[in-house]
N, C-alpha and C positions, 0 to 999 in steps of 0.2 A: 911834728905836724899832727900826730894823732892824740896829743894830750887835750883834755877838756879846755885848758886855758888857752891854748892856741886856736882851738876850734871857735872859741868866743871872741878872741882878740885879733887874730890875724886877718887882714883884709884880703879879699880875693886877689886884687892886683898885686899885693906883696907875694902871695903864694906863687902866682904865675911867673913873676919876674925873678924871684929868688930860688925857688926849689925845682924849677923846670930845667932839665939839662938835655941837650941833643945828643944823639947817638953818633959815634964816629962813622964816617963814610956814608951817612944817610942825610939827605936833604930834609931840613926841618922847616915847615911852613910858618913856624912861630918865631924862631930865633935863628940868628946867623951862627956860623961856626965860631965866631968870637963871642958868643953869648949875648949879642945885642938883639933887642927886640925889633922885629921887622916893622917898618913904619905903619903899615895898613892895620896892625893890631893895636896901635896906641889909642885911637878913639875908644875901642872896646874897653881897654885897661883903665883909661881915665874915668869911664862911666862906672866901672866896677870898683874903683880904688877904695871908695869909703864904705863898702858893704862888707860885713863880717863873713867869715868863711862859711858859717852855717847857712847863709843865704843861698849858696849854691846847692846845698842839700834840699832846701826848701823848694827851690825852683825846679830841681830835678824830679822831686816828687810831684810837682804840678805838671811837668811834662808827661811823666808816666800816667798820671790820672787822666789827662786829656786824651792821650793815645788810647787808653783803655775805653774811655767813654765814647770815643769816636769809632771804636771797633776796628782799629787798624790792624790787620793781620795779613799773613800770606795766604791763608785759606780760612774763610769764615764758615765753611761747611763742617759743623761739629759732629761728624760721624763718630769720631773718637778723639779723646783729648790730645793724643800725640799728633794729630793732623793739624791742630790749631797752633800757628806759630805767631805769637804777638810781635808786633813791630817794635823795635827798640830804638829810641831816639835819644841822643845825648844832648844835654842842656847847652854845651859849649859849641858854638859854630866853628867853621873854618872861614877865615877872612881872606879875601883876594883884593889886591890893589886894582884900581881902575885901569892903569896903563897896562899892567900884566894881563888883565882879562881881555883888553882890546886886541892885543896881539894874538891871544888864544882864539878869540872868536873870528878874527880874520883868517886864521889857519883852518878853522872848522868850516867856515863858509866856502873857502876854496875847496876843501876836501868834499864837501857835499856836492858842489857843481861838478867836480871831476867824477864821482861815483855815479852821478846822474848821467853824464855823457857816456860812461862805460856801459851802463845798463841799456841806454837807448841804442847803442851800437850793437851790442851782443843780441838783443831781441829784435834788431832791425837789419841793417845791411851787413853787419859783421865785418866791417872794414878792418878792425883790429886783428882779426884772424887772417884775413887775406894778406895783410901787410906783414904778417909774422911778428906783430908787436906783442901778441899773446899766443902761446902754444895752443893748438886745438884741444889738447888733453885737458887744459885748465877749464874748458867749457863742457866738452862732450863727455868727459869722464866724471863730471861733477853732477851728483844727484840733485843738486839744487837748481840746475838748469832745467827749466820747465819748457819743453818743446811746444806744448799747447800755447804758450804765451808768446811765441815768436810771431811778430806782425799782428798781434791781437788788438792793440789799440788802433782805433780808426784815425784817419788823417786829421780829422777835426780836433782830435785830442793830442797835443804834443806830449811825448813821453817825458814825464817829470817825476821827481822824487819829492813828495810834499813834506815828508818828515824824515829827519836824519838824526841819529844819536851816535855817540862815540864813547868808548870807555878809555879813560886817560889816567896816566900816572906820571909822576915826576921821577927823573933819574937822579942819581947822586949829585949831579951838577945843577939841579933845579930846572932842567929842560922838560917840557911836556912831550910825552910820547903817546901815541894811540896804541892801546892794547887790542882794541877790537872795534870794528865798525858795525853799527846796527842800522840796517836799512829796511827791515821788514816792518817793524812797529816801534813806536816811541814808548816802549815799556819802561816804566819808572818815573815818567814825568808827573803822574798823579801823586806818587809817593813824595816827590820833590815838593810839590805844592802843598801836600798835607803837612810835611815837615815845616814849611814856612808858616803855615797857618797856626800850628801848635807853638812854634817858637815866638811868633808874633803876640800870641796870647799870653805867653810866659814872660817875654821881655818887651812890652810894647814901647816903652819910652826909650829903651836901649837901641832898638832898630831905628827909631826916628833920630836919635842923637848921633848915630854912626853914619847917617845917610846911606842906608842900605837900599839898593836898587830893587824895585818891586818886580813881581812876576806876572802880574795881570796883563800887561801889554803883550807878552809873549803868547799867552793863551788867547788873547783877542786876535792876534795875527793868525794863530792856528785855526781858530774858528772861521775867520774870513777866507783863509786859504781853502779849507774844506768846502765852504759854501761856493766858491769860485769854481770848484771842480764839477759842479752840476752840469750835465749835458743839456738840461732844459734852461732856457733864459727865464728864470724866475727870481723874483726879488727875495723869496724866502723858501728856497728848496728844502726837501725832507731829507735830513741827514740822520742815520741810524748808527749806533755804535754796536758792532757785532762781537759778542763775547762768547768764548767756549762754554760759559755756564759756571755754575757755583762750585764745580769740582776743580776748576782751574786755580792754581796757586795765587794768581793775581786778580781774582774776581772783585775783591774790594776796590782795586784801582778802576776796573771797568765801571763799576757802579758809581764811584766817586767822580770820574770824568764825565760820565753821561749826565749826571745831575748838575755838575758845575758848568758844562758847556751847553746844556739844554738840549741834549739829543736823546732820542728814544733808545733805551737799552734793550737790545734784541738778542736772541739766540737763533741758530740756524732753522729750527722748527718754526719760528715766527715768520719766516720769509718764504715766499713762493714765487715761481717763475711762470708767468702766463704771457703768451704772445711776445716772447723775447723781452720782457720787461720784469723787473723785480717789484714785488708787492709785499706789503706788510699785512698779515692777517690780523684783523681786528674784530671786535664784537659786532661792529656795524658793517663789515665787509672788507674788501681789499683796498689798501691805500698805497699809491705809487711811492717808490723809494728812489731818490735821486743820487745820493752819495752814501757809500758804506765806509765807515771808519772802522777798519778791521782790527781785531785783536786775536784773531785765529790764525794759526800757522797756515801758510798758503797752500800747502799740500792737502789740507783738510777742507779747503773752501768749496770745492765742487767734486762731489764723488763721482760724477759722470765722466770727467776728463782727467781727474788727478788721482786721489786716493779713493778707490772704490769702497774701502771699509769705513770711511769717515761717516760718523753719525751727527756731526755738528756743522756740516756744510750745507750749501744750497744747491741742489741739482740744477744744472743749466745756467749757473752764474756766469761762466766764461763766455757763453754765447751772448749773453746780454751785454757784456763788455765789449765784444766785438761789434755788436750792432750800435754801440754808442748810446744805449739807453740808461746806463748806470755807470758811475765811476767808483773806483775802489782806492782807498789810501791805506797803505801804500800799495802801488800796483802789484798784481800777481807777477812773480818772477824776481822781485827786488831783493829777495833774500840771497840771491846768487853771490853778490859781492861781499857778503859777510864771511864767506870762506876765507881763512887766513892766508891761503896761497896767493891771493890777489895782492897782499901787502908787499910781496917781493917785487911787484912790477909797477907799483903806483908812481915812484919817482920818474921813470921813463914815460909812463902814460900821461903824467901831468905836463911834461915838456911837449909831448906831441899834441895833446888835445887842447891845452890851455895856453901853451907857449910860455909857461912859467915854471920856476922851481917849486917843488912841493914845500910849503911853508911849515906844515906840522907833520913831522915824520912818523912813521909807524915804528913799533918795536922791531928791531932787526930780525929779518925773517929769511930763511933759506928753504927753498923748495928742493926736496931730495931728488927730484926727477932729473935734474941736470948733473952731469958727472962731476963737474967742478964744485958745485954747491954741495953735493953728497960727500965729496972728499973733505970739504971744510967741516961738515957736520961730524964726520968720523974723527977728524983730528981734534975737535973741541967737544967731543961727545959728553964728557962729564959735567960740563958747564952749561948745558943747554936744556931747554924743555921741548919735548916731542909732542906734536899734536897731529890729529887727522887733518889732512890738507883741505878737504872739502866740507867738513862740518863746521857750523858756526862756533866761534870761540866760546868757552864756558862749559863745554862737555869734557870729554876725556883729555887729560893733561898729565903727561908723564914727566916727572922731575928726575932726571937721570941720576943725579948724585945720590938720590935716596934709594937706588936699586942696588941689589947685590951684584957681584960679578956674573953670576949665572943669569940673572935677569937682564943685565946689560948685554950680554952675549946674545940672548934670545931676541932682544929688541933690535940689535944690529942685523940679525938674520931676517927679521920681519921687514925692515927697511930696505935691505938689499934685494929681498925677493920681490917687493912691489913698491919701488921708491916714489911713484907718483902719488901714493896715498898719504904721504907724510910731509910735514914741514917741521923745522926746528926754529926755535926762537931763543933769544937771549933772555936771561933772568934779570928782572929789575926788583931791587929792594925799594919799595915805594916809600915816598916821603912820610914824615910823621907830623902830628899835630897834637895839642893837648886835649885830653878827655877827662871827664869828672864822673866817677861812679863809686858808690859806697864810701863816700867821705874821703876819697883819695884822688890825687891828681896823677894821671898816667899818660904815657905816650901811646898813641894809636897810629897804625899804618893806614893810610887812606888811599882810596881810588875814587875818581870822579866820573860820573856819567853825565855828559853834556847832552843838550837837546836843541835841535835846530829845526826851523820851519821855513819852507821856501816862501819868500816874500818878493813878488815881482821877478827880477832876474838873478837874485842872490838868496842867501840864507840868513835869517835872523836867528841869533842864538839866545837862548834863555839866559838872563844875567844870574847865573847860579847853576844849580843842578843837584844831583843826588850823590851825596857823599856816603861811601861805605867804609866802615872802619874795622880793622882786624887788629887783635892784640899781639900778633906775631908778624915778623917780616916775611913769612912764607908767601908764595904766590897765592893771590886770592882768586877764588872762582869768580867768573865774570857774570854769573847770574845774579839777579837782584836778591834772590834769597840768601846769597852767601854773605858772609861778614857778620861780626858780632853785633854791631850797632850801625846806625846811620847818623848823619849830621846834616844840619842846614848849612848851605853854602852862601856866604854873604859877599856880594861884589859892591864895593863901596863907590860912592859918587863924590866928585869934588864939589858938588853943590847940593843944596837941599833937594829932597826928592818929593815930588808931588804925589798925592793919592792917585792910584790908578784904578780904573774900573774895567771890568770885562766888556762892558757895553760901550759902543762908540757914542760920541757926544751928539752927533747930528744924524741920527737915524731918521728915515722918512716916517711919515705918519703910519701908525699901525691900526688896522681895523679892529674894532672892539669884538669880543667873543664872549659867550657864556659857557661854551662847552670846550673842555681841554683837549689835549692830544688824544687820539684814538687809543683805545686800551687793547693790546694783544691778548689773545685768549689765554696764553700761558700765565701772564701777569694776573688776569682775573681769577684764574685757578688758584694761584698761590695766595692771593688776597682772600679768596673765599675759605681756603683751608686754614689760613692764619686766624680768621674770625672764629672758626669752629674750634680750633685748638685753644685759643685764649678762653673762650667760654667753658670748654671742658675743664681747663685748669682752674678756673674760678669756682665753678660748681663743685668739683671734687675737693678743692681746698676748703670750702665752707663746710662740707659734710664731715670731712676728716677732722677738721678743727672742732666741730661740735662733738664728735665722738671722743676725741682726746679729753676735751673738757669734762665730759660725763664720766670717763674712766677715772678721773682724779677726785670724784665726789663719792661720798659714802654710798655703798650699794643699797638699792631698795627696789621694790617691785616696779614702781613707776619708772625708774631709771632703766631697769633691765628691759622693760617693754620698749622704751625709746631706743635703746642701743640695738635691740633686735631689728626694729624697723629700718634704722639707718644702715645696719650691716646688710640688710637685704638690698638697699639702694646701691651700696658699693659693689656688692656681688653682681648685681644686674649690669653694672657698668664695667665689670671685668677688673676692678682694682684689687679685689680679694677673692680667695677661693669660694666658689658657689656653695661649698659645704658649710660655710659659716652661717648661711641663711637657713640651714636645716638643723634644728636643735639636736637631733640624735647624732649627727655627725660632728657638730662643732666641738664636742668634748674630746674628740680624738685628734684635733688639729692643734698646732702651736697656739700659744696665747694670742688673744686679740691685740694686746700691746705690741707684741713682736710683729704681727702681720701688718699692723698699721704702719709701723716704722718701715717695713719693706715696701708697702704700698706708696710711701712718700719718696724713699731714698734709693730703692733697689735699681741697680744699673741693668740687670738682666730682665726685668719685667717691662715688657713693651708698653704697657699702659700705666706704668707708675708715673706719679707726678713729675719726678725728676726727668724721666725720659720725654714726657709730654712737654715740659718746659724746654728742654733741649730741641725738640722738634719745632717748637714755636719759634726759637731763635733762628733755626735754619730757614724756616719759612719767611721770617722777617728779613733775613739777609738776602733773600731772593728778590725782595721788592723794596729794598732800602732806598732805591732812587725814587720811589713813590711816597715815602713817608718822611716826615720832618726829622731833623737831627735829634731833637728832644725825644721824639717817639722811639727812634731807634736806640737811644741811650737807655730809655726805660726798659726795653726788652732785653737789652744786653746786660743791664744791671741785674734783672730778675734772674736770668740764667746764670750769671756769675755767682750769685749768692748760693744757688743750689749746687754749683760745682765745688764750693768750699764747705761741704757738710762734714760733720765729724765722722770719724771711723766707726765701724760697726760696734766695737766695744764701748764706745763713748756716747753713743746716741741714747736719748731718752725722750720722754713725752714733752719735757720742757723745750727741747730743741725743736720738736715738731710745731709746738704752738708758736714759738718765736718766728720760724720760717713761714708758716702759713699766714700769720697775721701780716707779715711784710708782703707776702705773695698777693693777698687779696688787695692790699693797699696799692701794690704796683699795677695790678691789672685795672683797678679803678682809675689810676692816674693815666694809664695808656688809653682808656676809653675817653677820658676827659680831653687828652691831647688830640686824639683823632676827631673828636666832636668839634673842637675849636679850630683845628688847623687844616683839616681836609675839606676841600670844596665838594659840593654835593654832585660829583660826577660819577662815572661808572666805577672808578677805583674804589670810592667810598662805598658805593652801593654793594659791590661784591664782598667787601670786608664786612659790611653790616648784615648782608644776607647770610653769610656763614655764621656770624654771631647769632642771628635770630633763629635760624633753623636749629643750631645746636642747643640754644637756651630753650627752644620749644620742646625738643626731644628730651632734654634734661628735666624739664618740668613735668612732662608726661610721665616719666619714670618715678619721679618724686611722688606725684599724686597716686600712681598705681601702688606703690609700696607702702604708702602711709594712709591717706584718707580712704582709698578703695580697699585697703587690706583690713582696716579696723573701722567698723561701722559705729562703734560706741562713741560717746562724748568723752574721749580721754583728753583731758585738758592739758597735762604735761606734753603729750605727744603733739597736739595742735600747736602749742606754744613753740615747740622745737621746729615744726614745719615752718611757722612764721619766721623764726630766727634764721633758719638756714636759707630761706627764700628772701631774706633781707626785707621783710614786709611788716615787721612788728610794730614799727612806729606808725605806719599808716593805719593798721588795724586798731592799735590802742587810741589813736586820735578819733577814730570813728565810733568804736564800740567800748572804749574804756577797758575794763578788765573782764568783760563778759565774753569769754572765748567759747565759741560754739562752732560746730562743723560746717553749718550752712554758710555763714559769712566768710569763714576761712576759705572754703571751696570757691565761693564767689569772687573773693579778692585775688586768689591765685590762678583761677581758670577763666572767668568770664569778664572780669573788670578790665576794660581796655584802657583805663586811665592809670593802671598800675604797670610800670615799665617792666616788672618781673613777672607779670601774668602770662598765661598761655595765650590769651586773647590779644594782649598787646603785641606779642611776637607775630601773630598771624596777621594783625592789622598792618604792621610795619612791612611784612613780607609782601602783602597785597599791593602796597604802595610801590615798593621796589620793583616788583615784577612788571607792573604797569608802565614803568619808566625804562625798561630794557628795550634794546633794539628789537624791532619786529619785522617779520616778512611782509612786505607791502602787498604781496599777492595772496596772502592768507586772510580770508574774510572772518573766519571763526576764531574763537579763543584758542590760545595755544595750550599745550598739555600742562605747562607750569601754571598758567592762569587758571585752568580747571582745578588743579590740585589744590591751590591755595584758596580759591573761592569755595570749594567743597569743605575744607577744613574750617574755614572762617564761618561759613554758614551753620555748620553743625555746633559750633561753640556759641554763636549768637542766639541760636534757637534753643539752647539747652536750658532746662528748668532746674536750678540747683536744688530747690526743695524736693523735687521728684527724685533727683539723683542721690539725695541724702535721706530718702524715706527709710525709716527704721525697719519697715517690714521687708526691705530688700536686704536681708542679712548678709549676703555675699557681694553686694554692690555691683550686681551684673550690669545694670544700665550704665553706671559710671565707668566700669572697666571697658565695656563695649565702645563707649564714646571715645575713651582715650586711645584704645587700639585703632579705631578708625582714623583719628587725627594723626596718630603716629605714622600710620601707613601712608597718609597723604603727605606728610612731611618728607618721608623717604622717597615717595614718588616725585615730589618737587625737586629734591636733590638730584635724582637720576635724570629728570627732564632737563634741568639746568646744565648738567654735565654734558648731556648729548647735544644740546643746542648751542651752548656757548663755550664749553671747556673741553671740547673734543680733541683740541690740538695740544693739550697740556702735558701729555705723557702718561706714565703709569699711574693706576689708581692708588689712592691712599686707604689706610685701614683705620677705622674708628669704630665706635660702638655700633653704628648702624649695620656694619658687616657681621658683627656678632649677633645682632638681633635677626638679621635675615637668614642666618644659618642655624639659629637655635631651634 
């Protein structure tokens, strides 16, 4: 199988059918114990039959590339490389027959209804406790039972469970067992959708030929269900997706779902409670919120009534729920039945509450609190898994057979000392399915997370789900982040599958608008600093690129003077030691070549290009629901290139030139994409405001350290200023080769037709500031309007001939003008932060802070 000949000649279908063998005593989803291919896989094999084996490698490379470009990770906050966990998706799906899936979804729908009734009772009349169908300890000793949630929902809102998930596995006989119930949040459904998106782009014809059921209808039902939760009778209520923020492992999914479903992505600090109502804090004021699709652990939702240490919740939120002014999905308190102890009671509760037998059984569970159950656990101790009774599955999990005799004895003592805290469950060797990786066909042990949404009086199940794959039969952790890989789950249909859309076909008429959804202050802040960081990267990259180019040229007096000027610019920005700008000190420092390499690549330097690019990606990840996928891909690719830089011993100036050339190109592409794809709303304005302020400050520094520092007509220096400022073509078109100080200063400082000039930045800022939300009670101009008007007026009134007067040997007039403009730009940044970005969190550090403290 590994020979080049076989790799070229053997068809994919042949490999799957001939070389794949099932393991004894393990159910295999692909073949029977008699080595016969299961019927649901035959359409897939028929489509792959004529394709050479190398086609799987090619398609897997495409899958990996799409996952990388889409930025699918467990945590996209790149504080350190070891926190970034890229999503691994296998090119081969797992295929399920339509009949088999129908039985499974019937069992899941029943289970969802049952758990909903249990929760409604335990947070309501608690009849189950009164009738002794559940022991009181299962509730009152359970830390997930939230007393503030008892009777919280008003009578107008029937207690319901909008979303329900379950972790499933097959036993050796092929039967489905529920390993864990997920009632707090539908974590993982976004990853399942992303898997389908990537696989659809990888095998578009294959999915159509195999009649794979689509996922869009499920998400349409999810959106409709959440809309119907609104306590106000509105046709289009305001739904927000509440995320813990970028530090959460699943922040990618939060942003992905918010974008896909059309919800506003918010964090706790974006919401406020006023008059027992929840409001979204926006630049234009407070906007009412009707439904909160929560992705935050319920104990962190309201620090006033739940966890007082929570910094990601909304104080007063529970009171708003009691008043019926806002709905939360899933309701607060729904995490209670995730405790594995409930599994031991579900069969009896199903008969009592639904009058039916439980169709989809749980993994066999024994609560050690009962003497009979505890004795069974002790008799079969070595073959069981011990878990905390009241913690959701996926946390501590003790496999007894792996313990030493001393550890087993200690565990027995712990159970006997407090038996109510423990449950025991049987071990299941999960079923297997074929996987393809590194040119080899392998078996992977799979677990399935299903997703259901309440639709009218029942639950609709996603036709598919999230498959997690482990290379060993060991018990898999039940969190999404566990498992070596994931797979797409295909549920086949007996007939052709029509294209599904997220949007209903017969929506009522929608009123036209020109202004998009209101912008939260936090988002505006992140966009503002994203613009500033992008411009800082662009400006620094151009200067370092020019210096590297000059260092590779034969030395001369003119080149030395140019290098000295640009070294001063870099030193003023903090990229290199200030001593390099002082001739007497520069000889005692490491070589300029080495220091430039550090300025580009060094991880420990806060203002190095590599760190600034990394921070740019972090900021882009915070607003990825506000930018196009192509724009995100550009920033992701930009950071990825810098992450793959050579080791210290292998770096040279050639590497720097290559990276900086591509970096400048990537940033230009980013600006082009945002110019073409972002509507001219507040999000675009704050991104461009950050860009214009930073470009203005960078131009001030450039002019201070070059034209204001050298009053003579030094043509090579003037040419380098034009080159770095990307204005050489414009200058040459106007003045040919006659390079003089006055027209250079005019082009870079006062010419408002030049998009690189200081005047152009101020003109654009004046336009942006005038379009920002204003206080209607304020008759006079705001502080930010005054700052930008003052700076713009000074530049427009400047006489470049007087500023370049050769009699002013120290360029005092020019320096004073630049200092005044710089101060006004910094005042503008401060005013904008105070007025619009005050809710955004801790301040960030860039050159303006170095200037203010110098």
